[in-house]
N, C-alpha and C positions, 0 to 999 in steps of 0.2 A: 329476803326470805319469803316464800309463799306462806300465806296464812290460811289455814283451813280450820273449820270447827270440829272439835272432837266432843262426843258426849261426855258429860262429867264422870260417868261410871268408867269409861275407858281411860280418861286422864288419871283418875284415882288409881287404876291398876298400873299405869306407867309410873306414877309416884311410888307405889308400893314396891315395884321392881327396882327402882332406883335406890330406895332405902335398903333393900336386900343386897344389892350389888355393893353398896358402900359398906354395909356390915361385913360381908364376906371378904371383900378385898381390902378393906381399911384404906380406901382411896376415894377422894372426892369425885363424885359422878353427878353431874347436873341432870335434872329431869329431862331437859331437851336432848342431852347426849344419849340418855337411855331411850328416849322415843326414837331417835335416829337409828340407834343400834337395833331396836326391836323391829322397826320397819325394814331395814336391810336384811335382817335375819329371816323375816317372814318372806321377803321377796325371793330369797334364795331357796326357799322350801315350798313355795306355793305350787299347786298342781292344777290341772284342768278339772279334776274332781272338786277342788276347792271352789272353782268358779261356778260349778253346777250347784254346790251347796249355797253359795251367795245368791244365785238366781232363785233358788227355791225359797230362801228366807224372804227375798224381796217380793216374790209373788204372794207370800203370806202376810206381807206388811210388817215384818219384824225388822228391827234395827239393833244388831248386837255389836 
């Protein structure tokens, strides 16, 4: 599996979503499963406008 660094703030959000998913579904969902789900969901909905937003943030030196 490829290893990439995520900012701590992003990882905390993934963990929070995993906790919400477990609470709602009453099913065991690992943090890494949630991360994969969130990535795939995002890939299905990303637009060219999103790429422009990313480029604008990058030019301003922001990392969200």
